[in-house]
C-alpha positions as CSV (number, residue, x, y, z in Angstrom):
1,X,33.4,-10.1,29.9
2,X,33.0,-6.6,27.4
3,X,30.2,-6.1,25.0
4,X,32.5,-4.6,22.7
5,X,30.9,-4.5,19.3
6,X,28.8,-1.0,18.5
7,X,25.3,-0.1,17.2
8,X,26.3,2.6,14.7
9,X,24.9,0.7,12.0
10,X,21.2,-0.3,13.5
11,X,21.1,3.4,14.0
12,X,21.9,4.3,10.4
13,X,19.8,1.6,9.4
14,X,16.8,3.2,11.4
15,X,17.9,6.8,9.7
16,X,17.9,5.0,6.4
17,X,14.2,3.4,6.8
18,X,12.7,6.9,7.9
19,X,14.5,8.7,5.0
20,X,12.8,6.0,2.8
21,X,9.5,6.5,3.8
22,X,9.4,9.7,3.8
23,X,11.2,10.0,0.4
24,X,8.6,7.4,-0.8
25,X,5.8,9.4,0.9
26,X,7.0,12.5,-1.3
27,X,6.7,10.5,-4.4
28,X,3.4,9.9,-4.0
29,X,2.2,13.1,-3.3
30,X,4.1,15.3,-5.9
31,X,2.9,12.4,-8.5
32,X,-0.8,12.6,-7.7
33,X,-0.6,16.1,-7.3
34,X,1.4,16.3,-10.4
35,X,-0.9,14.3,-12.2
36,X,-4.3,16.2,-11.2
37,X,-2.4,19.4,-12.0
38,X,-2.1,18.4,-15.7
39,X,2.1,19.4,-14.6
40,X,4.9,17.1,-16.1
41,X,7.4,19.2,-14.6
42,X,6.2,17.3,-10.9
43,X,5.6,14.2,-12.6
44,X,9.2,14.4,-13.8
45,X,10.4,15.4,-10.4
46,X,8.4,12.5,-8.6
47,X,10.5,10.1,-10.7
48,X,13.6,11.6,-10.0
49,X,13.0,11.3,-6.4
50,X,11.8,7.9,-7.2
51,X,15.3,7.1,-8.5
52,X,16.8,9.0,-5.1
53,X,14.4,6.5,-3.3
54,X,15.7,3.5,-4.6
55,X,19.2,4.8,-4.1
56,X,18.4,4.7,-0.2
57,X,17.1,1.8,-0.2
58,X,20.3,0.2,-1.9
59,X,22.5,1.8,0.5
60,X,19.8,0.4,3.5
61,X,20.3,-3.1,1.9
62,X,23.8,-2.9,1.7
63,X,24.1,-1.8,5.7
64,X,21.8,-4.9,6.5
């Protein structure tokens, strides 16, 4: 008997997990840098990227 289901969701989930990790790492680094540089621009961009990370998390949850 054949093995008929595909594994594209698993690959997509792994890629999303990596994207979430990279995005959250960037948020932390940018937030810390913005804080110490007294840059509201960097801190607000970190917040924007955090919203992007939440969107990726919701997508990952939907696939799971």
